[in-house]
C-alpha positions in Angstrom: 66.8 31.4 111.3 70.1 30.8 112.8 72.1 29.8 115.8 73.8 32.5 117.7 75.6 35.0 115.5 74.7 38.1 117.4 77.6 40.5 118.4 80.2 39.2 120.8 82.5 41.9 122.0 85.3 42.3 124.5 85.4 45.9 125.7 88.2 47.3 127.8 88.5 50.7 129.5 91.4 51.9 131.7 93.0 55.1 132.9 96.5 55.8 131.5 99.5 54.6 133.4 101.4 57.3 135.2 105.0 58.0 134.3 106.2 57.1 137.8 104.7 53.6 137.6 107.4 51.0 138.2 108.3 48.5 135.6 107.4 45.7 137.9 104.0 46.1 139.6 103.3 45.0 143.1 102.1 41.4 143.6 98.9 42.4 145.3 96.9 45.3 146.6 95.9 46.1 150.1 92.3 46.1 151.4 92.5 49.7 152.4 92.5 50.8 148.7 89.1 49.2 148.2 86.2 51.5 149.2 83.7 48.7 149.1 85.7 46.5 151.5 85.9 43.7 149.0 89.1 41.7 148.3 91.1 43.2 145.5 90.9 41.7 142.0 93.9 41.6 139.7 93.3 43.4 136.4 95.2 43.5 133.1 97.4 46.3 131.8 96.7 48.3 128.6 98.7 50.8 126.6 97.5 52.8 123.5 98.2 55.9 121.5 97.9 58.9 123.9 97.3 61.2 120.9 93.9 59.8 120.5 92.2 59.8 124.0 88.8 58.9 122.5 90.1 55.7 120.8 87.7 53.0 122.0 88.5 49.6 120.3 86.8 46.5 121.6 89.7 44.2 122.4 90.5 41.5 124.8 93.0 42.3 127.6 96.6 41.4 127.2 97.5 38.4 129.4 101.1 37.8 128.4 102.5 37.8 131.9 101.5 37.9 135.5 102.4 41.6 136.0 99.5 42.6 133.9 97.1 40.9 136.3 98.4 42.5 139.6 97.6 46.2 139.5 95.8 48.4 141.9 92.1 48.3 141.7 91.3 52.0 141.6 93.9 52.8 138.9 93.0 50.3 136.2 89.7 49.5 134.5 89.0 46.7 132.1 86.0 45.5 130.0 85.3 42.3 128.2 82.1 40.7 126.9 80.4 38.2 124.7 77.0 38.4 123.2 74.2 35.9 122.5 70.4 36.1 122.5 67.9 33.7 120.8 64.6 34.8 119.4 62.2 33.0 117.1 60.6 34.8 114.2 57.8 33.4 112.1 56.1 30.6 114.0 57.3 27.1 113.2 59.4 28.4 110.3 61.9 31.1 111.4 64.2 30.7 114.3 66.8 33.4 115.1 68.9 33.3 118.2 71.0 36.0 119.8 72.0 37.1 123.2 74.0 40.1 124.3 76.4 40.0 127.2 79.2 42.5 127.9 82.1 42.6 130.3 82.2 46.2 131.6 83.5 48.1 134.6 81.6 48.7 137.8 83.3 50.9 140.3 86.6 50.1 138.6 86.1 46.3 138.5 85.8 44.2 135.4 82.5 42.4 135.1 80.2 40.6 132.8 76.5 41.6 132.2 73.7 41.0 129.7 72.3 43.8 127.7 68.5 44.2 128.1 67.5 45.2 124.6 66.8 41.6 123.5 63.9 41.6 125.9 61.8 42.7 122.9 62.8 39.5 121.2 61.6 37.6 124.1 58.2 39.3 123.9 58.0 38.4 120.2 59.0 34.8 120.8 56.4 34.6 123.6 53.7 36.0 121.3 54.6 33.4 118.6 54.5 30.7 121.2 51.0 31.8 122.1 49.9 31.6 118.5 51.4 28.1 118.3 49.6 27.2 121.5 46.3 28.3 119.8 47.3 26.0 116.9 47.6 23.1 119.3 44.2 23.9 120.8 42.8 24.0 117.2 44.2 20.5 116.5 42.0 19.1 119.3 39.0 20.2 117.3 40.0 19.4 113.7 38.4 16.3 112.2 40.7 13.7 110.6 40.4 11.0 108.0 40.2 7.5 109.5 42.9 5.2 108.0 40.5 2.2 108.3 38.1 3.9 105.9 40.9 4.4 103.3 40.9 0.7 102.5 37.7 0.9 100.6 36.5 4.3 99.4 38.0 7.7 99.6 38.1 8.1 103.4 35.8 9.1 106.1 36.0 12.1 108.4 35.9 11.5 112.2 33.9 14.2 113.9 33.7 12.9 117.5 35.6 15.3 119.8 36.9 12.5 122.1 38.2 10.5 119.2 39.9 13.5 117.7 41.6 14.4 120.9 42.7 10.8 121.5 44.1 10.5 117.9 46.0 13.8 118.3 47.5 12.8 121.7 48.5 9.3 120.6 50.5 10.7 117.6 54.2 11.3 118.3 54.4 13.9 115.6 51.2 15.4 116.8 50.6 16.7 120.3 53.9 15.7 122.0 56.0 17.1 119.2 54.0 20.3 119.0 54.2 20.7 122.8 58.0 20.2 122.7 58.8 22.8 120.1 56.8 25.5 122.0 58.5 24.9 125.4 59.9 28.3 126.6 63.4 26.9 126.8 65.1 30.1 125.4 63.3 32.3 127.8 64.3 30.2 130.8 67.9 29.8 129.7 68.5 33.4 128.9 66.7 35.0 131.9 67.3 32.4 134.6 70.2 30.1 133.7 72.6 32.5 132.0 72.5 35.2 134.7 73.3 32.5 137.3 76.2 31.2 135.2 77.4 34.8 134.8 77.4 35.2 138.6 79.4 32.0 138.9 81.7 33.2 136.1 81.4 29.9 134.1 81.9 31.4 130.6 82.7 28.1 128.8 79.6 26.5 130.3 77.5 29.3 128.9 78.6 28.5 125.4 77.9 24.8 125.9 74.4 25.5 127.1 73.8 27.7 124.1 74.9 25.0 121.7 72.8 22.4 123.5 69.8 24.6 123.4 70.3 25.1 119.7 70.3 21.4 119.1 67.1 20.9 121.2 65.2 24.0 119.9 66.3 25.0 116.4 66.7 21.6 114.7 63.3 20.4 116.0 61.8 23.6 114.8 63.2 23.0 111.3 61.9 19.4 111.3 58.5 20.6 112.5 58.3 23.1 109.7 59.1 20.3 107.2 56.3 18.1 108.6 53.8 21.0 108.3 54.8 21.7 104.7 54.3 18.0 103.8 50.9 18.1 105.5 50.0 21.2 103.4 51.2 19.3 100.3 48.9 16.4 101.0 46.0 18.7 101.4 46.6 21.2 98.5 48.7 19.0 96.3 51.6 21.4 96.0 53.5 24.1 97.8 54.7 27.2 96.0 53.7 25.9 92.6 55.9 28.1 90.4 59.4 27.0 89.5 61.0 30.2 90.7 59.6 29.6 94.2 61.4 26.2 94.3 64.6 27.9 93.1 64.3 30.5 95.8 63.5 28.0 98.6 66.6 26.0 97.8 68.8 29.1 98.0 67.2 30.1 101.3 67.8 26.6 102.7 71.4 26.8 101.8 71.7 30.2 103.2 70.1 29.0 106.5 72.6 26.1 106.6 75.4 28.6 106.2 74.0 30.7 109.0 73.8 27.7 111.3 77.4 26.7 110.5 78.7 30.3 111.0 76.8 30.7 114.3 78.2 27.5 115.7 81.7 28.5 114.5 81.3 31.9 116.2 80.2 30.4 119.6 83.0 27.9 119.6 85.5 30.7 118.8 84.3 32.6 121.8 84.7 29.5 123.9 88.3 29.2 122.6 89.1 32.8 123.5 87.7 32.1 127.0 90.0 29.1 127.2 93.0 31.3 126.2 92.2 33.7 129.0 91.8 31.0 131.6 95.1 29.3 130.6 97.0 32.6 130.9 95.3 33.5 134.1 96.1 30.1 135.7 99.7 30.3 134.4 100.2 33.7 136.1 98.2 32.9 139.3 95.8 35.8 138.8 92.4 36.1 140.4 90.1 37.6 137.7 86.4 38.0 138.6 84.0 38.7 135.7 80.6 39.0 137.3 78.7 42.3 137.9 76.3 43.0 140.7 73.6 43.5 138.1 73.5 40.7 135.5 71.1 42.6 133.1 71.8 46.1 132.0 69.6 48.2 129.8 72.3 50.1 128.2 70.2 51.3 125.2 68.0 53.3 127.6 71.0 55.3 129.0 72.8 58.2 127.4 75.6 57.2 125.1 77.9 59.8 126.7 77.6 58.3 130.2 81.0 57.5 131.7 81.7 55.4 134.7 78.2 53.9 135.0 77.5 50.2 135.2 77.4 49.9 131.4 79.6 52.9 130.5 83.2 53.0 129.4 86.0 55.5 130.2 87.1 57.3 127.0 90.5 58.1 128.4 91.8 54.5 128.2 95.1 53.3 127.0 95.5 50.1 125.1 97.8 47.7 123.6 97.1 44.6 121.4 95.8 41.7 123.5 97.7 38.4 123.2 94.5 36.3 123.1 93.2 38.2 120.0 96.5 37.9 118.2 96.4 35.4 115.4 100.2 35.1 115.4 100.3 34.6 119.2 101.3 31.4 121.0 97.7 30.2 121.4 96.6 28.0 118.5 93.1 28.9 117.2 92.9 26.7 114.2 89.7 27.2 112.3 88.7 30.0 114.6 91.5 32.4 113.8 89.3 34.4 111.4 86.8 35.0 114.2 89.3 37.0 116.3 88.8 40.3 114.3 85.0 39.8 114.5 85.1 39.3 118.3 87.1 42.5 118.7 84.8 44.5 116.4 82.3 46.9 117.7 80.0 46.6 114.7 76.8 44.5 115.1 76.5 44.1 111.4 80.0 42.6 111.1 79.3 40.2 114.0 76.1 39.0 112.2 77.2 39.0 108.5 80.8 37.6 108.8 79.8 34.3 110.4 77.2 33.9 107.7 79.9 34.5 105.1 82.2 32.1 106.7 79.5 29.4 106.7 78.7 30.0 103.1 82.3 29.9 102.0 83.1 26.8 104.1 80.1 24.8 102.9 80.6 25.8 99.2 84.3 24.8 99.3 83.7 21.6 101.3 86.0 22.9 104.0 89.1 23.3 101.9 90.3 26.3 103.9 89.9 24.6 107.3 93.1 24.0 109.3 91.9 22.5 112.6 94.1 21.9 115.6 94.3 18.7 117.6 91.3 19.8 119.8 88.7 17.0 119.5 85.7 19.3 119.4 87.3 21.4 116.7 88.0 18.3 114.6 84.5 17.0 115.1 83.0 20.3 114.1 85.3 20.4 111.0 84.2 16.9 110.0 80.5 17.8 110.4 81.0 21.0 108.4 82.7 19.2 105.5 80.1 16.4 105.3 77.3 18.9 105.6 78.8 21.1 102.9 79.2 18.2 100.6 75.7 17.0 101.1 74.0 20.4 100.9 76.0 21.7 98.0 75.2 18.5 96.0 71.5 18.8 96.8 71.6 22.5 95.9 73.2 22.0 92.6 71.0 19.0 91.8 67.8 20.8 92.6 68.9 23.9 90.7 69.7 21.8 87.7 66.3 20.2 87.8 64.6 23.6 88.1 66.7 25.0 85.3 66.0 22.0 83.1 62.2 22.5 83.7 62.6 26.2 82.7 64.8 25.6 79.7 63.1 22.3 78.5 61.0 23.9 75.9 63.8 26.1 74.6 66.1 23.1 74.5 63.4 21.2 72.6 63.2 24.1 70.1 67.0 24.1 69.6 67.1 20.4 69.0 64.3 20.7 66.5 66.0 23.5 64.7 69.3 21.6 64.6 67.5 18.5 63.2 65.9 20.6 60.6 69.2 22.2 59.6 70.8 18.8 59.3 67.9 17.5 57.2 67.9 20.6 54.9 71.6 20.2 54.3 71.2 16.5 53.6 68.4 17.1 51.1 70.3 20.1 49.6 67.3 22.4 49.8 67.7 25.8 48.1 68.3 28.9 50.2 64.8 30.2 49.6 63.2 27.2 51.0 65.6 27.1 54.0 64.7 30.7 54.8 61.0 29.9 54.7 61.4 26.9 57.0 63.5 29.0 59.5 61.0 31.8 59.4 58.0 29.5 60.0 59.7 27.8 63.0 60.5 31.2 64.5 57.0 32.3 64.0 55.5 29.2 65.5 57.8 29.5 68.6 56.8 33.2 69.0 53.1 32.3 68.8 52.9 29.0 70.7 56.0 29.2 73.0 57.1 25.8 71.8 53.9 24.1 73.1 50.9 22.7 71.4 47.9 24.2 73.1 45.6 21.3 72.3 48.0 18.8 73.9 48.0 20.8 77.1 44.2 20.3 77.5 43.7 16.9 75.9 44.0 15.1 79.3 41.5 17.4 81.0 37.9 16.2 81.6 35.7 16.5 78.5 33.4 19.1 80.1 36.4 21.3 81.2 38.1 20.9 77.8 34.9 21.9 76.0 34.5 25.0 78.2 38.1 26.1 77.6 37.8 25.7 73.9 34.4 27.5 73.9 36.0 30.4 75.8 38.8 30.6 73.2 36.8 30.1 70.0 33.1 30.8 70.4 33.3 34.6 69.7 35.3 34.0 66.6 33.0 31.3 65.3 30.0 33.5 65.9 31.4 35.9 63.4 30.8 33.4 60.7 27.3 34.4 59.4 26.4 30.8 58.8 26.9 30.0 62.5 25.4 33.1 64.1 21.9 31.7 64.7 22.9 28.2 65.6 22.1 26.6 69.0 24.7 26.5 71.8 24.9 22.7 71.5 26.1 23.0 67.8 28.5 25.8 68.7 30.0 23.6 71.5 30.6 20.8 69.1 32.3 23.1 66.6 34.5 24.7 69.3 35.5 21.2 70.6 36.8 20.2 67.1 38.8 23.3 66.0 42.6 23.4 66.2 45.0 26.3 66.2 47.3 26.9 63.3 50.1 29.3 62.6 51.2 30.7 59.2 54.2 32.8 58.4 54.4 35.8 56.2 54.0 35.2 52.4 52.9 31.6 53.1 50.3 30.2 50.8 47.4 28.7 52.7 45.7 27.1 49.7 46.0 27.6 45.9 43.2 28.0 43.5 41.9 24.7 42.2 43.3 22.7 45.1 40.9 20.6 47.3 39.7 22.4 50.3 40.7 20.3 53.4 39.5 22.6 56.1 37.7 25.8 57.0 39.8 28.6 58.6 38.8 31.3 61.1 41.3 34.1 61.2 42.4 35.2 64.7 45.1 37.7 63.9 46.9 38.7 60.7 45.7 39.5 57.2 45.1 37.1 54.3 45.1 38.1 50.6 42.5 36.4 48.3 43.2 36.3 44.6 40.8 34.8 42.0 41.6 34.5 38.4 39.1 35.7 35.8 39.1 35.5 32.0 41.4 37.5 29.8 44.2 37.4 32.5 42.2 39.5 34.9 42.5 38.8 38.7 40.0 39.7 41.5 41.7 40.6 44.7 40.3 41.1 48.2 41.6 40.9 51.8 40.4 38.9 54.8 40.8 40.7 58.2 40.8 39.2 61.7 37.4 37.7 62.3 37.0 36.6 58.7 36.9 33.0 57.4 37.8 31.1 54.3 37.0 27.6 52.9 33.3 28.2 52.8 33.1 25.8 49.8 32.9 23.0 52.4 29.6 24.3 53.6 27.8 23.6 50.4 29.8 20.4 50.0 28.6 19.0 53.3 25.0 19.9 52.5 24.9 18.5 49.0 22.6 15.7 48.2 23.6 13.2 46.9 26.8 13.5 48.8 30.1 13.3 46.9 33.3 12.1 48.7 35.5 14.3 46.4 36.4 17.5 48.2 35.4 20.8 46.5 38.1 22.8 44.7 39.2 26.1 46.0 38.0 29.0 43.9 40.8 31.4 44.9 44.4 31.5 46.2 44.9 32.7 49.7 48.3 34.1 50.8 49.3 35.5 54.2 50.6 39.1 54.0 51.3 39.1 57.7 52.1 36.4 60.3 48.7 34.8 60.8 47.1 32.7 63.5 43.8 30.9 62.9 41.6 28.1 64.1 41.0 25.3 61.6 37.9 23.1 61.3 38.6 20.0 59.2 36.3 18.8 56.5 35.4 15.5 58.2 34.5 17.4 61.4 32.3 19.8 59.6 30.7 16.9 57.8 30.0 15.2 61.1 28.3 18.4 62.5 26.2 19.0 59.4 25.1 15.3 59.4 24.1 15.2 63.1 22.4 18.6 63.1 21.1 18.6 59.5 17.7 19.8 60.5 19.3 23.1 61.6 21.2 23.6 58.2 18.4 22.5 55.8 16.4 25.8 55.6 16.1 28.6 53.1 17.4 31.3 55.4 20.7 29.4 55.9 21.0 29.1 52.1 20.6 32.8 51.5 23.0 33.6 54.3 25.6 31.2 52.9 25.3 32.7 49.4 25.3 36.3 50.7 28.6 35.9 52.7 30.3 33.4 50.3 33.4 34.9 48.8 32.7 33.0 45.5 29.2 34.4 45.2 30.4 37.9 46.1 33.1 37.7 43.4 30.6 36.5 40.8 28.1 39.2 41.8 30.8 41.9 41.7 31.9 40.9 38.2 28.3 40.9 36.9 27.6 44.3 38.5 30.7 45.8 36.9 29.6 44.4 33.5 26.1 45.8 33.9 27.5 49.2 34.9 29.8 49.3 31.9 27.0 48.3 29.6 24.8 51.0 31.1 27.4 53.7 30.6 28.0 52.6 27.0 24.3 52.6 26.2 23.9 56.1 27.7 26.7 57.5 25.5 25.3 56.1 22.2 22.5 57.8 20.2 19.1 56.4 21.0 18.6 54.9 17.5 18.9 51.3 18.3 16.4 49.0 16.9 14.4 46.8 19.4 15.5 43.6 17.9 19.1 44.7 17.7 18.9 45.8 21.4 17.6 42.4 22.5 20.3 40.7 20.5 23.0 42.8 22.0 21.6 42.3 25.5 21.6 38.6 25.0 25.2 38.6 23.8 26.4 40.7 26.8 24.7 38.3 29.2 26.4 35.3 27.6 29.7 37.1 27.7 29.2 37.9 31.4 28.4 34.2 32.1 31.5 33.1 30.3 33.7 35.7 31.9 32.5 35.0 35.5 31.4 31.5 36.3 28.5 31.2 38.7 29.4 29.3 41.8 27.9 25.9 42.3 26.9 25.4 45.9 24.4 22.6 45.5 22.1 24.4 47.9 19.0 24.3 45.6 
């Protein structure tokens, strides 16, 4: 997606100068030395290191004085060139331009030609234009929403083919703009206009045409892509929904702007080099012709060792540094001085990447390194570059800050909360033990929830969607409660809609024995230790694994008649031995469910199930079983001499002792 930054090279090939060559060359050559019968053409003079005969740098001819432009035609050879070819990749979104021309020797004459390998780019561009043409055809058959119907109601689709076509043609951003962006302007320019300009040796005009074509093709393409993205946003609601997509798109846009600035800078630099050649040529009264008999040469199809062909170069050339590519020379290049090594380079990668780097550096520094000359075009280009860099860099930084703020908002919120908690704990002079517990809980809550409340995320959703989400999260866990296994789906949906997630840190007490039970908990992950105090300092201990529940005292409390407002007391102490996540069902929510679906809870089977799985009833039963087992073992060890009345008295005393040691739970389910 760029203006021209494809390789521009000036190639020169010559035979070495003989030792007997006079210091002052003749002013002109005679027609008899020309085998083609054409008037002689003055060529520049080169010198290079004779120890390296295969040295082939791509440099511009030296044009310091007139003697370098008046040599014999058959004794000197010269090559210069510039490159540019546009091609469009990714329909309506990607636009890459490049064209390759070279100035080579043909029968000993310097000439300019276009390489033919970019013909493949033309084919791709044409195929993409065909796809875009199909898109235009499709627009004539796509229904649209009538604006008149948007006044009242949600809009009405227009299906009539004639109305659709009329609406599409009348829209400026519709048919006419789509037709304009697919005009084959690059194909016409590069295969019809540029060869003609090469034949006429109008090098500076070629660069002007390239820049104008960029303005009338690349910029409308970008605007067209923006329009299409906005249309997609109206239909789908968003484009590239993730934050990182937005971050990447902003960087890509800045990179494309750098490519555009670098490409224009490179083309203008070529134009400045051509101006240098023309000025020196006019000063020395030379007659330099730069057009080949064949404007297009498919060099990539020929052997790279070919010498003396239309596209070949003589490897026995001698060179010296050209004046028009010398930064310290008399010609002022201004902001284009860094392009001179790129122009003389023979590397395609350098010619593409260096202009991009220049554009990126210039836009990022707001043109601080620019030192323009008094040339009006150079000054205007510098002003546009500085303003564009200021605007684009500000937008880039602003958008990135917004995206980073969206990414870091939750972490920043967590940091602010921790800072406020630290300030509050210092102000209240909490002991270190409590401070450590607070920090540990906040860390555990952040690790489990990611700094967000799950219920707040779905509270604004429609009721049916919210209920389905909560059902997906909780229904399997709630079904593990034996009391809820055989309930109807309607009751389960109401239970799932009222549960809320909770997080407990390690060694945190969920509830103490004797405290009112405010909610019923369903363990999702982690382990909970249950401790119940018995008589004589004994303690009954058990563990609740994931899938278990606690707070079942609320079940009998909700079903009790007459109902008491006082919450039931907890029969045990529950402590988390691991970081625990659970779903909580508050007492008032459970009371609401049992009241509205009481006919499902008031049955004998539910009463037996509640007592069978109740931790209180299980503890009571375990204590009585242990007492009975001990009594049995003691009776089996004694001699069978007990009197019947004494046995009945002892049995009665043991039963009373068991009742006093382990209180029977009161569930009010009778």
